[in-house]
All heavy atoms as an XYZ file, in Angstrom:
882
protein
N       0.835     -1.179      0.000
C       0.000      0.000      0.000
C       0.880      1.242      0.000
O       2.063      1.166      0.315
C      -0.934      0.017      1.227
C      -0.261      0.275      2.552
C       0.339     -0.969      3.163
O       0.617     -1.956      2.465
N       0.588     -0.929      4.457
N       0.271      2.354     -0.341
C       1.021      3.604     -0.400
C       1.403      4.055      1.005
O       0.580      4.041      1.924
C       0.189      4.704     -1.083
C       0.891      6.051     -0.984
C      -0.086      4.348     -2.540
N       2.673      4.411      1.158
C       3.143      4.961      2.428
C       4.011      6.173      2.158
O       4.865      6.142      1.256
C       3.951      3.936      3.216
C       3.107      2.949      3.997
C       3.918      2.205      5.041
O       5.016      1.766      4.778
N       3.359      2.068      6.226
N       3.777      7.208      2.940
C       4.602      8.409      2.919
C       5.030      8.674      4.360
O       4.174      8.837      5.228
C       3.824      9.604      2.376
C       3.329      9.506      0.935
C       2.400     10.659      0.606
C       4.497      9.477     -0.036
N       6.331      8.701      4.583
C       6.837      8.858      5.938
C       7.745     10.079      5.992
O       8.840     10.078      5.407
C       7.590      7.612      6.406
C       8.103      7.812      7.829
C       6.700      6.376      6.323
N       7.277     11.107      6.689
C       8.063     12.328      6.842
C       9.029     12.197      8.021
O       8.736     11.505      8.995
C       7.162     13.554      7.082
C       6.171     13.866      5.983
C       4.805     13.298      6.256
O       4.720     12.293      7.001
O       3.814     13.850      5.744
N      10.142     12.915      7.912
C      11.107     12.972      8.998
C      11.896     14.264      8.873
O      11.816     14.961      7.864
C      12.045     11.762      8.960
O      12.770     11.741      7.747
N      12.662     14.569      9.919
C      13.534     15.735      9.873
C      13.029     16.935     10.633
O      13.733     17.950     10.735
N      11.825     16.848     11.170
C      11.307     17.966     11.950
C      11.992     18.062     13.303
O      12.791     17.203     13.679
N      11.666     19.128     14.024
C      12.235     19.311     15.348
C      12.145     20.751     15.790
O      11.436     21.555     15.194
N      12.895     21.038     16.840
C      12.944     22.389     17.398
C      14.182     23.098     16.857
O      15.293     22.547     16.916
C      13.001     22.311     18.921
C      13.206     23.631     19.680
C      12.029     24.562     19.455
C      13.417     23.348     21.162
N      13.994     24.297     16.348
C      15.100     25.067     15.792
C      14.927     26.528     16.189
O      13.802     27.008     16.335
C      15.163     24.898     14.258
C      13.918     25.430     13.592
C      16.417     25.530     13.674
N      16.035     27.216     16.347
C      15.977     28.630     16.697
C      15.659     29.476     15.472
O      15.952     29.069     14.333
C      17.307     29.080     17.289
C      17.596     28.477     18.652
C      18.827     29.079     19.300
O      19.667     29.695     18.644
N      18.942     28.915     20.608
N      15.060     30.639     15.677
C      14.825     31.538     14.540
C      16.123     31.806     13.781
O      17.180     31.994     14.391
C      14.304     32.805     15.217
C      13.656     32.306     16.471
C      14.514     31.162     16.932
N      16.024     31.783     12.457
C      17.195     31.952     11.601
C      17.872     30.653     11.232
O      18.758     30.638     10.367
N      17.474     29.572     11.865
C      18.081     28.272     11.598
C      17.500     27.597     10.369
O      16.642     28.148      9.665
N      17.992     26.384     10.134
C      17.576     25.611      8.957
C      17.192     24.197      9.358
O      17.680     23.667     10.371
C      18.725     25.536      7.940
O      19.072     26.815      7.467
N      16.350     23.610      8.562
C      15.989     22.201      8.683
C      15.780     21.645      7.282
O      15.377     22.382      6.373
C      14.692     22.008      9.480
C      14.720     22.105     11.000
C      13.298     21.986     11.546
C      15.604     21.038     11.609
N      16.032     20.357      7.137
C      15.684     19.677      5.898
C      14.726     18.544      6.225
O      15.088     17.612      6.970
C      16.902     19.130      5.164
C      16.517     18.595      3.775
C      17.699     18.118      2.966
N      18.115     16.779      3.330
C      18.755     15.958      2.506
N      19.037     16.343      1.270
N      19.130     14.763      2.925
N      13.539     18.628      5.687
C      12.554     17.574      5.851
C      12.687     16.567      4.724
O      13.019     16.920      3.588
C      11.139     18.158      5.850
C      10.851     19.273      6.848
C       9.385     19.684      6.752
C      11.212     18.867      8.251
N      12.406     15.312      5.063
C      12.409     14.240      4.071
C      11.064     13.538      4.100
O      10.406     13.466      5.138
C      13.513     13.221      4.375
O      14.784     13.822      4.372
N      10.676     13.021      2.957
C       9.460     12.217      2.855
C       9.789     11.001      2.013
O      10.009     11.121      0.802
C       8.336     13.027      2.240
S       6.841     12.078      1.884
N       9.838      9.856      2.659
C      10.150      8.599      1.981
C       8.859      7.953      1.513
O       7.936      7.755      2.313
C      10.906      7.679      2.920
N       8.811      7.632      0.235
C       7.594      7.097     -0.375
C       7.768      5.633     -0.739
O       8.874      5.193     -1.103
C       7.233      7.898     -1.617
N       6.669      4.889     -0.680
C       6.672      3.495     -1.105
C       5.263      3.104     -1.514
O       4.285      3.780     -1.171
C       7.182      2.577      0.014
O       6.348      2.672      1.150
N       5.186      2.023     -2.281
C       3.876      1.507     -2.664
C       3.307      2.074     -3.947
O       2.174      1.750     -4.312
N       4.070      2.916     -4.619
C       3.625      3.451     -5.902
C       4.859      3.857     -6.713
O       5.972      3.913     -6.183
C       2.665      4.627     -5.730
C       3.264      5.844     -5.083
C       3.648      6.952     -5.822
C       3.441      5.896     -3.698
C       4.192      8.068     -5.222
C       3.980      7.015     -3.078
C       4.360      8.104     -3.842
N       4.642      4.146     -7.982
C       5.749      4.517     -8.861
C       6.076      5.979     -8.638
O       5.485      6.883     -9.252
C       5.384      4.257    -10.336
O       4.913      2.909    -10.468
C       6.613      4.440    -11.222
N       7.015      6.208     -7.768
C       7.299      7.546     -7.265
C       7.577      8.545     -8.383
O       7.047      9.658     -8.363
C       8.503      7.466     -6.320
C       8.924      8.786     -5.735
C       8.223      9.350     -4.679
C      10.034      9.456     -6.240
C       8.624     10.555     -4.128
C      10.439     10.664     -5.696
C       9.727     11.222     -4.634
N       8.391      8.167     -9.357
C       8.834      9.159    -10.338
C       7.738      9.537    -11.330
O       7.958     10.397    -12.193
C      10.096      8.693    -11.063
C       9.896      7.383    -11.798
O       8.775      6.845    -11.797
O      10.882      6.880    -12.373
N       6.568      8.965    -11.207
C       5.460      9.298    -12.096
C       4.446     10.224    -11.447
O       3.391     10.506    -12.040
C       4.766      8.013    -12.576
C       5.642      7.136    -13.439
S       4.786      5.656    -14.020
C       3.545      6.365    -15.073
N       4.752     10.687    -10.223
C       3.764     11.471     -9.495
C       4.329     12.795     -8.996
O       5.440     12.834     -8.446
C       3.238     10.676     -8.305
C       2.454      9.485     -8.699
N       1.099      9.527     -8.919
C       2.837      8.211     -8.954
C       0.685      8.320     -9.281
N       1.724      7.505     -9.314
N       3.540     13.864     -9.149
C       3.918     15.124     -8.499
C       3.904     14.940     -6.984
O       3.075     14.201     -6.449
C       2.830     16.096     -8.939
C       2.200     15.481    -10.139
C       2.316     14.007     -9.937
N       4.816     15.649     -6.319
C       4.901     15.590     -4.868
C       4.825     16.998     -4.317
O       5.339     17.949     -4.926
C       6.213     14.935     -4.436
C       6.380     13.500     -4.893
S       5.173     12.366     -4.157
C       5.604     12.496     -2.414
N       4.191     17.118     -3.163
C       3.989     18.441     -2.563
C       4.280     18.400     -1.077
O       4.256     17.337     -0.453
C       2.530     18.891     -2.741
O       2.113     18.856     -4.071
N       4.528     19.582     -0.542
C       4.589     19.789      0.907
C       3.489     20.780      1.283
O       3.270     21.783      0.578
C       5.943     20.350      1.336
C       7.050     19.355      1.316
C       7.971     19.140      0.330
C       7.368     18.420      2.366
N       8.830     18.135      0.691
C       8.490     17.673      1.928
C       6.829     18.136      3.617
C       9.077     16.674      2.713
C       7.407     17.153      4.389
C       8.522     16.430      3.933
N       2.830     20.470      2.377
C       1.836     21.348      2.985
C       2.218     21.526      4.450
O       3.035     20.779      4.984
C       0.441     20.724      2.910
C      -0.211     20.785      1.546
C       0.267     20.014      0.493
C      -1.305     21.609      1.308
C      -0.330     20.073     -0.759
C      -1.919     21.666      0.070
C      -1.422     20.892     -0.958
O      -2.014     20.956     -2.200
N       1.598     22.493      5.081
C       1.803     22.668      6.510
C       0.510     23.135      7.168
O      -0.331     23.756      6.523
C       2.938     23.645      6.793
C       2.647     25.085      6.408
C       3.872     25.947      6.662
N       3.621     27.360      6.373
C       4.538     28.308      6.467
N       5.782     28.013      6.846
N       4.229     29.558      6.189
N       0.416     22.827      8.455
C      -0.747     23.239      9.223
C      -0.287     23.748     10.578
O       0.254     22.977     11.380
C      -1.747     22.094      9.389
C      -3.055     22.526     10.022
C      -4.137     21.481      9.880
O      -3.882     20.313      9.603
N      -5.386     21.891     10.052
N      -0.500     25.030     10.781
C      -0.154     25.647     12.054
C      -1.330     25.493     13.026
O      -2.478     25.307     12.595
C       0.159     27.126     11.844
N      -1.058     25.577     14.326
C      -2.138     25.443     15.313
C      -3.261     26.443     15.060
O      -3.028     27.636     14.883
C      -1.428     25.737     16.639
C       0.001     25.408     16.388
C       0.258     25.766     14.961
N      -4.486     25.925     15.000
C      -5.645     26.785     14.821
C      -5.858     27.295     13.414
O      -6.743     28.118     13.178
N      -5.041     26.808     12.475
C      -5.169     27.281     11.095
C      -5.428     26.119     10.148
O      -5.207     24.963     10.495
C      -3.902     28.019     10.671
C      -3.641     29.310     11.453
C      -2.488     30.078     10.848
C      -2.291     31.395     11.572
N      -1.160     32.179     10.984
N      -5.872     26.461      8.953
C      -6.094     25.432      7.949
C      -4.770     24.986      7.335
O      -3.779     25.726      7.338
C      -7.024     25.965      6.851
C      -8.435     26.262      7.326
C      -9.362     26.631      6.192
O      -8.890     26.783      5.052
O     -10.567     26.786      6.459
N      -4.784     23.781      6.810
C      -3.610     23.285      6.119
C      -3.388     24.136      4.868
O      -4.340     24.438      4.140
C      -3.799     21.819      5.727
C      -2.545     21.127      5.275
C      -2.764     19.632      5.107
N      -3.124     18.985      6.359
C      -3.207     17.660      6.512
N      -2.967     16.866      5.483
N      -3.551     17.156      7.669
N      -2.118     24.502      4.614
C      -1.827     25.339      3.456
C      -0.726     24.732      2.604
O       0.178     24.052      3.094
C      -1.419     26.761      3.884
C      -0.105     26.852      4.616
C       0.353     28.283      4.860
O      -0.288     29.230      4.339
O       1.360     28.468      5.560
N      -0.819     25.010      1.325
C       0.188     24.573      0.363
C       1.506     25.293      0.620
O       1.530     26.491      0.901
C      -0.309     24.880     -1.048
C       0.728     24.740     -2.116
C       1.095     23.489     -2.586
C       1.353     25.859     -2.641
C       2.066     23.362     -3.570
C       2.312     25.741     -3.628
C       2.668     24.490     -4.092
N       2.599     24.544      0.496
C       3.932     25.126      0.649
C       4.708     25.074     -0.666
O       5.177     26.092     -1.160
C       4.723     24.400      1.750
C       6.171     24.893      1.793
C       4.055     24.586      3.109
N       4.826     23.860     -1.230
C       5.651     23.710     -2.426
C       5.254     22.452     -3.178
O       4.717     21.513     -2.592
C       7.140     23.643     -2.054
N       5.565     22.464     -4.474
C       5.227     21.354     -5.369
C       6.405     21.084     -6.281
O       7.082     22.024     -6.718
C       4.010     21.742     -6.212
C       3.726     20.944     -7.488
C       3.149     19.584     -7.123
C       2.773     21.698     -8.402
N       6.639     19.808     -6.574
C       7.616     19.463     -7.584
C       6.977     18.441     -8.518
O       6.462     17.412     -8.078
C       8.941     18.952     -6.978
C       9.981     18.714     -8.075
C       8.746     17.724     -6.103
C      11.411     18.576     -7.538
N       7.001     18.761     -9.805
C       6.415     17.880    -10.805
C       7.387     16.768    -11.173
O       8.553     16.782    -10.777
C       6.035     18.702    -12.031
C       5.029     19.838    -11.795
C       4.798     20.621    -13.076
C       3.733     19.305    -11.244
N       6.906     15.846    -11.972
C       7.770     14.750    -12.414
C       8.916     15.258    -13.282
O       9.960     14.611    -13.378
C       6.962     13.709    -13.189
O       6.322     14.346    -14.305
C       5.890     13.079    -12.302
N       8.720     16.415    -13.895
C       9.758     17.012    -14.740
C      10.819     17.739    -13.926
O      11.839     18.154    -14.475
C       9.135     18.035    -15.693
O       8.453     19.027    -14.901
C       8.148     17.373    -16.645
N      10.546     17.925    -12.639
C      11.454     18.700    -11.796
C      11.037     20.149    -11.638
O      11.643     20.885    -10.849
N      10.041     20.555    -12.386
C       9.508     21.910    -12.240
C       8.944     22.099    -10.842
O       8.291     21.194    -10.321
C       8.413     22.169    -13.281
O       8.970     22.022    -14.585
C       7.829     23.558    -13.138
N       9.211     23.267    -10.264
C       8.783     23.529     -8.891
C       7.850     24.740     -8.817
O       7.900     25.640     -9.656
C       9.990     23.776     -7.976
O      10.759     24.877     -8.492
C      10.875     22.551     -7.902
N       7.037     24.725     -7.802
C       6.133     25.847     -7.505
C       6.146     26.063     -5.999
O       6.236     25.114     -5.235
C       4.712     25.543     -7.958
C       4.531     25.382     -9.454
C       4.565     26.702    -10.188
N       4.241     26.527    -11.618
C       5.147     26.315    -12.553
N       6.442     26.251    -12.226
N       4.775     26.177    -13.815
N       6.007     27.328     -5.587
C       6.018     27.658     -4.169
C       4.916     28.658     -3.857
O       4.532     29.458     -4.708
C       7.358     28.299     -3.774
C       8.550     27.417     -3.977
C       9.257     27.423     -5.178
C       8.978     26.560     -2.962
C      10.353     26.592     -5.374
C      10.078     25.740     -3.148
C      10.753     25.764     -4.353
O      11.837     24.951     -4.540
N       4.473     28.629     -2.600
C       3.646     29.722     -2.139
C       4.523     30.970     -2.148
O       5.692     30.920     -1.764
C       3.067     29.414     -0.740
C       2.075     30.467     -0.313
C       4.161     29.242      0.279
C       1.337     30.123      0.985
N       3.981     32.082     -2.612
C       4.797     33.280     -2.827
C       5.539     33.724     -1.573
O       6.691     34.170     -1.640
C       3.910     34.429     -3.321
C       3.524     34.264     -4.777
O       4.148     33.426     -5.464
O       2.612     34.967     -5.227
N       4.905     33.588     -0.437
C       5.502     34.108      0.797
C       6.747     33.338      1.225
O       7.513     33.815      2.075
C       4.474     34.077      1.924
O       4.027     32.760      2.154
N       6.982     32.154      0.648
C       8.113     31.328      1.062
C       9.218     31.255      0.016
O      10.257     30.647      0.257
C       7.642     29.915      1.394
C       6.696     29.810      2.583
C       6.221     28.378      2.758
C       7.373     30.298      3.856
N       8.969     31.853     -1.127
C       9.990     31.815     -2.185
C      11.296     32.392     -1.677
O      11.334     33.424     -1.038
C       9.519     32.617     -3.394
C       8.556     31.884     -4.288
C       8.221     32.730     -5.511
C       7.240     32.025     -6.401
N       6.853     32.858     -7.566
N      12.383     31.680     -1.987
C      13.702     32.145     -1.590
C      14.175     31.578     -0.274
O      15.368     31.567     -0.004
N      13.259     31.094      0.564
C      13.660     30.502      1.842
C      13.537     28.986      1.831
O      14.314     28.293      2.474
C      12.816     31.056      2.993
C      13.072     32.514      3.302
C      12.571     32.877      4.694
N      11.138     32.694      4.862
C      10.589     31.915      5.792
N      11.339     31.224      6.637
N       9.270     31.827      5.890
N      12.545     28.475      1.111
C      12.292     27.034      1.076
C      12.613     26.504     -0.318
O      12.346     27.180     -1.321
C      10.832     26.732      1.392
C      10.431     26.917      2.834
C      11.211     27.645      3.723
C       9.265     26.344      3.312
C      10.839     27.810      5.050
C       8.877     26.492      4.635
C       9.660     27.230      5.501
N      13.154     25.295     -0.372
C      13.457     24.643     -1.645
C      12.981     23.206     -1.607
O      13.362     22.450     -0.708
C      14.962     24.672     -1.939
O      15.433     26.021     -1.930
C      15.255     24.037     -3.294
N      12.171     22.837     -2.574
C      11.715     21.448     -2.694
C      12.572     20.744     -3.735
O      12.980     21.352     -4.744
C      10.207     21.391     -3.074
C       9.686     19.967     -2.999
C       9.968     22.007     -4.448
C       8.163     19.869     -3.153
N      12.866     19.483     -3.473
C      13.629     18.681     -4.422
C      13.187     17.235     -4.294
O      12.503     16.865     -3.335
C      15.135     18.828     -4.184
O      15.479     18.365     -2.889
N      13.589     16.433     -5.251
C      13.236     15.010     -5.195
C      14.407     14.182     -5.695
O      15.179     14.624     -6.563
C      11.967     14.723     -6.016
C      12.084     14.959     -7.496
C      10.701     14.911     -8.171
N      10.083     13.609     -8.042
C       8.766     13.386     -8.203
N       7.953     14.398     -8.498
N       8.272     12.169     -8.072
N      14.514     12.996     -5.132
C      15.512     12.017     -5.562
C      14.737     10.771     -5.953
O      14.320      9.982     -5.090
C      16.502     11.735     -4.431
C      17.626     10.820     -4.859
O      17.448     10.060     -5.838
O      18.674     10.842     -4.207
N      14.525     10.603     -7.246
C      13.703      9.480     -7.705
C      14.373      8.138     -7.439
O      13.683      7.124     -7.272
C      13.393      9.632     -9.197
C      12.440     10.785     -9.468
O      11.653     11.183     -8.602
N      12.508     11.326    -10.672
N      15.682      8.115     -7.368
C      16.385      6.865     -7.078
C      16.131      6.409     -5.636
O      16.183      5.214     -5.335
C      17.875      7.035     -7.314
N      15.842      7.377     -4.763
C      15.591      7.056     -3.353
C      14.115      7.155     -2.994
O      13.757      6.984     -1.820
C      16.400      8.001     -2.459
C      17.898      7.827     -2.586
C      18.642      8.745     -1.619
C      20.144      8.530     -1.717
N      20.887      9.410     -0.775
N      13.271      7.451     -3.973
C      11.832      7.610     -3.716
C      11.574      8.588     -2.580
O      10.758      8.327     -1.675
C      11.175      6.265     -3.399
C      11.021      5.375     -4.611
O      11.385      5.764     -5.727
N      10.500      4.182     -4.407
N      12.286      9.697     -2.614
C      12.224     10.649     -1.513
C      12.084     12.076     -2.045
O      12.739     12.440     -3.031
C      13.474     10.546     -0.622
O      13.564      9.211     -0.111
C      13.416     11.513      0.546
N      11.254     12.838     -1.360
C      11.130     14.261     -1.640
C      11.605     15.026     -0.410
O      11.411     14.570      0.724
C       9.682     14.639     -2.031
C       8.705     14.345     -0.905
C       9.594     16.093     -2.472
N      12.249     16.155     -0.651
C      12.847     16.932      0.420
C      12.269     18.345      0.447
O      11.798     18.862     -0.563
C      14.361     17.040      0.220
C      15.060     15.722      0.128
C      15.390     15.162     -1.107
C      15.413     15.012      1.277
C      16.035     13.946     -1.202
C      16.067     13.796      1.193
C      16.370     13.266     -0.050
O      17.013     12.061     -0.122
N      12.364     18.952      1.627
C      12.048     20.366      1.750
C      13.156     20.996      2.594
O      13.246     20.740      3.790
C      10.690     20.593      2.402
C      10.242     22.057      2.453
C       9.967     22.586      1.042
C       9.007     22.227      3.340
N      14.000     21.775      1.928
C      15.046     22.505      2.625
C      14.468     23.832      3.081
O      13.957     24.600      2.243
C      16.245     22.738      1.701
C      17.353     23.560      2.323
C      18.052     22.842      3.452
O      18.353     21.650      3.369
N      18.321     23.556      4.551
N      14.532     24.088      4.370
C      13.946     25.300      4.940
C      15.051     26.114      5.606
O      15.704     25.639      6.528
C      12.869     24.938      5.961
C      11.807     23.989      5.411
S      10.460     23.701      6.556
C      11.325     22.864      7.886
N      15.245     27.324      5.112
C      16.284     28.214      5.629
C      15.674     29.457      6.249
O      14.519     29.803      5.968
C      17.237     28.613      4.512
C      17.964     27.434      3.913
O      18.280     26.462      4.595
N      18.242     27.499      2.621
N      16.466     30.128      7.043
C      16.049     31.385      7.697
C      14.656     31.221      8.317
O      13.735     31.998      8.076
C      16.055     32.544      6.687
O      17.188     32.453      5.820
C      16.109     33.886      7.423
N      14.539     30.190      9.122
C      13.227     29.873      9.695
C      12.764     30.948     10.659
O      13.574     31.585     11.359
C      13.277     28.514     10.377
C      13.246     27.335      9.397
C      13.754     26.067     10.064
C      11.844     27.146      8.853
N      11.446     31.137     10.677
C      10.806     32.143     11.518
C       9.793     31.461     12.442
O       9.292     30.387     12.121
C      10.076     33.162     10.643
C      10.954     33.830      9.602
C      10.145     34.739      8.702
C      11.019     35.390      7.638
N      10.239     36.287      6.757
N       9.457     32.086     13.553
C       8.458     31.477     14.443
C       7.147     31.158     13.720
O       6.498     30.158     14.053
C       8.268     32.548     15.517
C       9.589     33.240     15.584
C      10.068     33.285     14.162
N       6.791     31.961     12.748
C       5.534     31.703     12.024
C       5.613     30.498     11.091
O       4.597     30.107     10.504
C       5.094     32.939     11.237
C       6.159     33.529     10.340
C       6.892     34.692     10.994
O       7.220     34.607     12.192
O       7.150     35.687     10.278
N       6.797     29.901     10.954
C       6.933     28.655     10.194
C       6.585     27.441     11.045
O       6.553     26.310     10.540
C       8.345     28.499      9.654
C       8.699     29.572      8.632
O       7.846     29.905      7.791
O       9.845     30.070      8.682
N       6.332     27.656     12.326
C       5.963     26.560     13.215
C       4.673     25.916     12.742
O       3.651     26.593     12.560
C       5.802     27.074     14.649
O       7.063     27.534     15.130
C       5.270     25.975     15.563
N       4.715     24.604     12.516
C       3.568     23.879     11.979
C       3.908     22.401     11.903
O       5.069     22.006     12.055
C       3.205     24.402     10.586
N       2.886     21.617     11.619
C       3.107     20.234     11.206
C       3.214     20.249      9.689
O       2.353     20.816      9.005
C       1.966     19.314     11.656
C       2.217     17.888     11.158
C       1.835     19.332     13.170
N       4.282     19.652      9.185
C       4.536     19.624      7.755
C       4.190     18.240      7.199
O       4.632     17.219      7.747
C       5.990     19.972      7.463
C       6.262     21.454      7.621
C       6.283     22.045      8.885
C       6.468     22.270      6.511
C       6.507     23.414      9.028
C       6.700     23.625      6.648
C       6.704     24.186      7.913
O       6.928     25.543      8.056
N       3.426     18.251      6.119
C       2.954     17.011      5.502
C       3.436     16.931      4.053
O       3.457     17.948      3.349
C       1.423     16.975      5.471
C       0.749     17.029      6.808
C       0.415     18.246      7.397
C       0.413     15.857      7.491
C      -0.223     18.303      8.621
C      -0.228     15.901      8.716
C      -0.535     17.125      9.272
O      -1.172     17.177     10.490
N       3.753     15.739      3.613
C       3.980     15.571      2.186
C       2.765     14.884      1.578
O       2.015     14.173      2.252
C       5.263     14.813      1.880
S       5.261     13.072      2.304
N       2.597     15.151      0.302
C       1.458     14.619     -0.435
C       1.908     14.122     -1.788
O       2.705     14.771     -2.470
C       0.400     15.717     -0.635
C      -0.869     15.230     -1.309
C      -1.832     16.376     -1.588
C      -1.499     17.099     -2.866
N      -2.569     18.051     -3.258
N       1.385     12.974     -2.166
C       1.583     12.444     -3.512
C       0.282     12.612     -4.273
O      -0.783     12.224     -3.767
C       1.985     10.980     -3.460
N       0.361     13.207     -5.434
C      -0.830     13.390     -6.258
C      -0.978     12.187     -7.171
O      -0.129     11.932     -8.028
C      -0.719     14.671     -7.099
O      -0.579     15.780     -6.216
C      -1.965     14.865     -7.950
N      -2.063     11.460     -6.950
C      -2.298     10.267     -7.743
C      -3.374     10.501     -8.790
O      -3.832     11.610     -8.990
N      -3.800      9.423     -9.429
C      -4.864      9.496    -10.435
C      -6.197      9.358     -9.726
O      -6.644      8.271     -9.420
C      -4.685      8.385    -11.465
O      -3.442      8.491    -12.107
N      -6.815     10.496     -9.447
C      -8.106     10.474     -8.801
C      -8.060     10.516     -7.294
O      -9.106     10.672     -6.646
N      -6.885     10.392     -6.713
C      -6.779     10.466     -5.258
C      -5.415     10.994     -4.876
O      -4.480     10.943     -5.659
C      -7.031      9.098     -4.614
O      -7.145      9.255     -3.206
C      -5.875      8.144     -4.908
N      -5.336     11.518     -3.674
C      -4.073     11.990     -3.131
C      -3.711     11.156     -1.918
O      -4.585     10.621     -1.229
C      -4.183     13.461     -2.703
C      -4.414     14.395     -3.880
O      -3.962     14.062     -4.992
O      -5.042     15.450     -3.679
N      -2.425     11.063     -1.670
C      -1.937     10.315     -0.524
C      -1.136     11.256      0.374
O      -0.341     12.062     -0.126
C      -1.058      9.143     -0.980
C      -1.785      8.188     -1.895
C      -1.647      8.284     -3.272
C      -2.620      7.200     -1.381
C      -2.316      7.416     -4.123
C      -3.289      6.323     -2.219
C      -3.132      6.439     -3.596
O      -3.798      5.582     -4.428
N      -1.351     11.107      1.685
C      -0.720     11.988      2.655
C       0.133     11.201      3.643
O      -0.220     10.070      4.009
C      -1.781     12.755      3.446
C      -2.571     13.724      2.643
C      -3.713     13.471      1.930
C      -2.301     15.116      2.478
N      -4.160     14.623      1.323
C      -3.313     15.653      1.642
C      -1.302     15.975      2.934
C      -3.352     17.001      1.274
C      -1.341     17.318      2.570
C      -2.354     17.814      1.751
N       1.184     11.837      4.089
C       1.950     11.280      5.195
C       1.326     11.687      6.519
O       0.327     12.409      6.568
N       1.978     11.260      7.609
C       1.425     11.512      8.944
C       1.869     12.855      9.499
O       1.327     13.322     10.504
C       1.843     10.391      9.902
C       3.237     10.537     10.499
C       4.375     10.334      9.510
O       4.170      9.838      8.403
N       5.582     10.719      9.901
N       2.853     13.468      8.854
C       3.316     14.782      9.264
C       4.516     14.737     10.183
O       4.757     13.745     10.872
N       5.264     15.829     10.173
C       6.389     15.993     11.093
C       6.337     17.406     11.659
O       6.102     18.374     10.927
C       7.733     15.718     10.384
O       8.802     15.754     11.341
C       8.028     16.710      9.263
N       6.542     17.508     12.956
C       6.401     18.795     13.646
C       7.672     19.627     13.486
O       8.778     19.139     13.735
C       6.129     18.574     15.128
C       6.073     19.852     15.964
C       4.840     20.686     15.674
O       3.732     20.162     15.623
N       5.024     21.988     15.489
N       7.488     20.866     13.106
C       8.576     21.844     13.069
C       8.204     22.971     14.024
O       7.133     23.576     13.902
C       8.778     22.403     11.647
C       9.769     23.571     11.671
C       9.263     21.302     10.716
N       9.086     23.226     14.968
C       8.866     24.304     15.934
C      10.045     25.261     15.880
O      11.199     24.845     16.045
C       8.715     23.756     17.357
O       7.629     22.821     17.398
C       8.449     24.877     18.350
N       9.748     26.520     15.612
C      10.782     27.549     15.527
C      10.615     28.464     16.732
O       9.644     29.218     16.832
C      10.681     28.346     14.217
C      11.851     29.330     14.116
C      10.656     27.413     13.022
N      11.574     28.378     17.634
C      11.455     29.131     18.882
C      12.822     29.293     19.519
O      13.690     28.425     19.379
C      10.532     28.397     19.848
O      10.494     29.043     21.103
N      12.993     30.400     20.214
C      14.234     30.612     20.943
C      14.072     30.158     22.388
O      15.008     30.252     23.178
C      14.631     32.085     20.878
O      13.569     32.911     21.344
């Protein structure tokens, strides 16, 4: 079955960096767009970044320049490099695989930005 397992979250000070990973299994990874979303306490889940099968990327405008999405098809893994983190980046981060007619989600990884 499809599995998406996020890792790499944690507590980081403002201005710090983290790299999130999402390991995928159970489907043909290199044939599917992959995305990162996040959900802060009391807020709706929001789109963060997308990477297509071609490698083309898209970002929410407010995060351009700080976050970078990438994928390693040989490892069935998608990454989110997050730099210059701010307290408002605190959220649970989820990866998503866009399938044919359905989407698949991971369980999320907590990122907390605090001094």
